[in-house]
VOTI-681731 format. One record per atom (N, C-alpha, C): atom name; residue number from 1; x, y, z. Coordinates in Angstrom, 1 decimal. Layout:
residues N
PT name resi     c1     c2     c3
PT   CA  NUM      X      Y      Z
...
***
This chain:
residues 83
PT name resi     c1     c2     c3
PT    N    1    0.8   -1.2    0.0
PT   CA    1    0.0    0.0    0.0
PT    C    1    0.9    1.2    0.0
PT    N    2    0.6    2.2   -0.8
PT   CA    2    1.4    3.4   -0.9
PT    C    2    0.7    4.5    0.0
PT    N    3    1.5    5.1    0.9
PT   CA    3    0.9    6.0    1.8
PT    C    3    0.7    7.4    1.1
PT    N    4   -0.3    8.1    1.6
PT   CA    4   -0.6    9.4    1.0
PT    C    4   -0.9   10.4    2.2
PT    N    5   -0.7   11.7    1.9
PT   CA    5   -1.1   12.7    2.8
PT    C    5   -2.3   13.4    2.1
PT    N    6   -3.5   13.4    2.8
PT   CA    6   -4.7   14.0    2.2
PT    C    6   -5.1   15.2    3.1
PT    N    7   -5.1   16.3    2.5
PT   CA    7   -5.5   17.6    3.2
PT    C    7   -6.9   18.0    2.7
PT    N    8   -7.9   17.9    3.5
PT   CA    8   -9.2   18.3    3.1
PT    C    8   -9.3   19.9    3.1
PT    N    9   -9.7   20.4    1.9
PT   CA    9   -9.8   21.9    1.8
PT    C    9  -11.3   22.4    1.9
PT    N   10  -12.2   21.6    1.4
PT   CA   10  -13.6   22.0    1.4
PT    C   10  -14.5   20.8    1.3
PT    N   11  -15.5   20.7    2.2
PT   CA   11  -16.5   19.7    2.1
PT    C   11  -17.6   20.2    1.2
PT    N   12  -18.1   19.4    0.2
PT   CA   12  -19.1   19.8   -0.7
PT    C   12  -20.4   19.2   -0.4
PT    N   13  -20.5   17.9   -0.2
PT   CA   13  -21.8   17.3    0.0
PT    C   13  -21.5   15.9    0.6
PT    N   14  -22.6   15.3    1.2
PT   CA   14  -22.5   14.0    1.7
PT    C   14  -23.9   13.3    1.4
PT    N   15  -23.8   12.1    1.0
PT   CA   15  -25.1   11.4    0.7
PT    C   15  -24.9    9.9    0.8
PT    N   16  -25.9    9.1    1.0
PT   CA   16  -25.8    7.7    1.0
PT    C   16  -26.6    7.1   -0.2
PT    N   17  -26.0    5.9   -0.6
PT   CA   17  -26.7    5.2   -1.7
PT    C   17  -27.4    4.0   -1.1
PT    N   18  -28.1    3.3   -1.9
PT   CA   18  -28.9    2.1   -1.4
PT    C   18  -28.1    0.9   -1.3
PT    N   19  -26.7    1.0   -1.4
PT   CA   19  -25.8   -0.2   -1.3
PT    C   19  -25.0   -0.1    0.0
PT    N   20  -25.4    0.7    0.9
PT   CA   20  -24.8    0.8    2.2
PT    C   20  -23.5    1.7    2.2
PT    N   21  -23.3    2.5    1.2
PT   CA   21  -22.1    3.4    1.2
PT    C   21  -22.5    4.8    1.4
PT    N   22  -21.7    5.6    2.1
PT   CA   22  -21.9    7.0    2.3
PT    C   22  -20.8    7.7    1.5
PT    N   23  -21.2    8.5    0.6
PT   CA   23  -20.2    9.2   -0.3
PT    C   23  -20.1   10.6    0.2
PT    N   24  -18.8   11.1    0.3
PT   CA   24  -18.5   12.4    0.7
PT    C   24  -17.8   13.1   -0.5
PT    N   25  -18.3   14.2   -0.9
PT   CA   25  -17.7   15.0   -2.0
PT    C   25  -16.9   16.1   -1.4
PT    N   26  -15.7   16.2   -1.8
PT   CA   26  -14.8   17.2   -1.1
PT    C   26  -13.7   17.6   -2.1
PT    N   27  -13.1   18.8   -1.8
PT   CA   27  -11.9   19.2   -2.4
PT    C   27  -10.7   18.9   -1.5
PT    N   28   -9.7   18.3   -2.0
PT   CA   28   -8.6   17.9   -1.1
PT    C   28   -7.3   17.9   -1.9
PT    N   29   -6.2   18.1   -1.2
PT   CA   29   -4.9   17.9   -1.8
PT    C   29   -4.4   16.6   -1.4
PT    N   30   -4.0   15.8   -2.4
PT   CA   30   -3.5   14.4   -2.1
PT    C   30   -2.1   14.3   -2.7
PT    N   31   -1.2   13.9   -1.8
PT   CA   31    0.2   13.7   -2.3
PT    C   31    0.8   12.5   -1.7
PT    N   32    1.6   11.8   -2.4
PT   CA   32    2.3   10.6   -1.9
PT    C   32    3.3   11.1   -0.9
PT    N   33    3.6   10.2    0.1
PT   CA   33    4.6   10.6    1.1
PT    C   33    5.4    9.4    1.4
PT    N   34    6.6    9.7    2.0
PT   CA   34    7.5    8.7    2.4
PT    C   34    7.0    8.1    3.7
PT    N   35    7.0    6.9    3.9
PT   CA   35    6.5    6.3    5.2
PT    C   35    7.7    6.2    6.1
PT    N   36    7.5    6.8    7.3
PT   CA   36    8.6    6.7    8.3
PT    C   36    8.4    5.3    8.9
PT    N   37    9.5    4.7    9.4
PT   CA   37    9.5    3.4   10.0
PT    C   37    8.6    3.3   11.2
PT    N   38    8.4    4.4   12.0
PT   CA   38    7.6    4.3   13.2
PT    C   38    6.2    4.8   13.0
PT    N   39    5.8    5.0   11.7
PT   CA   39    4.4    5.5   11.4
PT    C   39    3.4    4.5   11.9
PT    N   40    3.6    3.2   11.8
PT   CA   40    2.6    2.2   12.0
PT    C   40    3.2    1.1   12.9
PT    N   41    2.3    0.6   13.7
PT   CA   41    2.7   -0.5   14.6
PT    C   41    3.0   -1.8   13.8
PT    N   42    2.3   -2.1   12.8
PT   CA   42    2.6   -3.3   12.0
PT    C   42    3.7   -3.1   11.0
PT    N   43    4.2   -1.9   10.8
PT   CA   43    5.3   -1.7    9.9
PT    C   43    4.8   -1.4    8.5
PT    N   44    3.4   -1.4    8.2
PT   CA   44    2.9   -1.1    6.9
PT    C   44    2.7    0.4    6.8
PT    N   45    2.9    1.0    5.7
PT   CA   45    2.7    2.4    5.5
PT    C   45    1.3    2.8    5.7
PT    N   46    1.0    4.0    6.3
PT   CA   46   -0.4    4.4    6.5
PT    C   46   -0.6    5.7    5.8
PT    N   47   -1.8    6.0    5.5
PT   CA   47   -2.2    7.3    4.9
PT    C   47   -2.7    8.2    6.0
PT    N   48   -2.4    9.5    5.9
PT   CA   48   -2.7   10.5    6.9
PT    C   48   -3.8   11.4    6.3
PT    N   49   -4.9   11.6    7.0
PT   CA   49   -5.9   12.6    6.6
PT    C   49   -5.9   13.8    7.5
PT    N   50   -5.6   14.9    6.9
PT   CA   50   -5.6   16.2    7.7
PT    C   50   -6.9   17.0    7.4
PT    N   51   -7.6   17.3    8.4
PT   CA   51   -8.9   18.0    8.2
PT    C   51   -9.0   19.1    9.3
PT    N   52   -9.3   20.3    8.8
PT   CA   52   -9.5   21.4    9.8
PT    C   52  -10.7   21.1   10.8
PT    N   53  -10.6   21.6   12.0
PT   CA   53  -11.6   21.4   13.0
PT    C   53  -13.0   21.7   12.6
PT    N   54  -13.1   22.9   11.9
PT   CA   54  -14.4   23.3   11.4
PT    C   54  -15.0   22.3   10.4
PT    N   55  -14.2   21.7    9.6
PT   CA   55  -14.7   20.7    8.6
PT    C   55  -15.0   19.4    9.3
PT    N   56  -14.1   19.1   10.3
PT   CA   56  -14.4   17.8   11.1
PT    C   56  -15.7   17.9   11.8
PT    N   57  -16.0   19.0   12.4
PT   CA   57  -17.3   19.2   13.1
PT    C   57  -18.5   19.1   12.1
PT    N   58  -18.3   19.7   10.9
PT   CA   58  -19.3   19.6    9.9
PT    C   58  -19.5   18.2    9.4
PT    N   59  -18.4   17.5    9.2
PT   CA   59  -18.4   16.1    8.7
PT    C   59  -19.2   15.2    9.7
PT    N   60  -18.9   15.4   11.0
PT   CA   60  -19.6   14.6   12.1
PT    C   60  -21.1   14.9   12.0
PT    N   61  -21.5   16.2   11.9
PT   CA   61  -22.9   16.5   11.9
PT    C   61  -23.5   15.9   10.6
PT    N   62  -22.9   16.0    9.5
PT   CA   62  -23.4   15.4    8.2
PT    C   62  -23.5   13.9    8.3
PT    N   63  -22.5   13.2    8.9
PT   CA   63  -22.5   11.8    9.0
PT    C   63  -23.7   11.4   10.0
PT    N   64  -23.9   12.1   11.1
PT   CA   64  -25.0   11.8   12.0
PT    C   64  -26.3   11.9   11.2
PT    N   65  -26.4   12.9   10.4
PT   CA   65  -27.7   13.2    9.7
PT    C   65  -27.9   12.0    8.7
PT    N   66  -26.9   11.6    8.0
PT   CA   66  -27.0   10.5    7.0
PT    C   66  -27.3    9.2    7.7
PT    N   67  -26.7    8.9    8.8
PT   CA   67  -27.0    7.7    9.6
PT    C   67  -28.4    7.7   10.1
PT    N   68  -28.9    8.8   10.5
PT   CA   68  -30.3    8.9   11.0
PT    C   68  -31.3    8.6    9.8
PT    N   69  -30.9    9.1    8.6
PT   CA   69  -31.7    8.9    7.4
PT    C   69  -31.7    7.3    7.1
PT    N   70  -30.6    6.7    7.3
PT   CA   70  -30.5    5.3    7.0
PT    C   70  -31.3    4.5    8.1
PT    N   71  -31.3    5.0    9.3
PT   CA   71  -32.1    4.3   10.4
PT    C   71  -33.6    4.4   10.1
PT    N   72  -34.0    5.4    9.5
PT   CA   72  -35.4    5.6    9.2
PT    C   72  -35.9    4.5    8.1
PT    N   73  -34.9    4.1    7.3
PT   CA   73  -35.2    3.1    6.3
PT    C   73  -35.3    1.7    6.8
PT    N   74  -34.7    1.4    7.9
PT   CA   74  -34.7    0.1    8.5
PT    C   74  -36.0   -0.1    9.4
PT    N   75  -36.5   -1.3    9.4
PT   CA   75  -37.7   -1.5   10.4
PT    C   75  -37.2   -1.3   11.8
PT    N   76  -38.1   -0.9   12.7
PT   CA   76  -37.8   -0.6   14.0
PT    C   76  -37.0   -1.7   14.7
PT    N   77  -37.3   -3.0   14.4
PT   CA   77  -36.7   -4.1   15.1
PT    C   77  -35.2   -4.3   14.7
PT    N   78  -34.8   -3.7   13.5
PT   CA   78  -33.4   -3.8   13.0
PT    C   78  -32.6   -2.6   13.4
PT    N   79  -33.1   -1.6   14.0
PT   CA   79  -32.3   -0.5   14.4
PT    C   79  -31.4   -0.8   15.5
PT    N   80  -30.1   -0.4   15.4
PT   CA   80  -29.2   -0.8   16.5
PT    C   80  -29.4    0.0   17.7
PT    N   81  -29.4   -0.7   18.8
PT   CA   81  -29.5    0.0   20.1
PT    C   81  -30.8    0.6   20.5
PT    N   82  -31.8    0.3   19.7
PT   CA   82  -33.2    0.9   20.0
PT    C   82  -34.2   -0.2   20.2
PT    N   83  -35.2    0.0   21.0
PT   CA   83  -36.3   -0.9   21.2
PT    C   83  -37.5   -0.5   20.5
***
C-alpha cells in the first residue's frame, strides 16, 4: 500500500446510496509521502488525513444526519441499540 497525505480543503456534500455506502464529495490535496518506519505498529505504511476542526465538526454532523436517514429506512426491530 502506498501512503498518502490527504488535506481536506472543502466539504461539498454527503449522501448515502442504497448499497450501504456513504459518499463524501470534497476538495482535497492528495500527495504521496515517504513512510517513516515508526508510522505504524505493523510496519505497513499508512495514509494520513488532515482536516480542519471546522470541517471535522461539519463532517460529524453530516454523518450523523445521514446515519439517521438510514435508520429511518430500517424496520424498528433492526435499528441498532433501540427498542
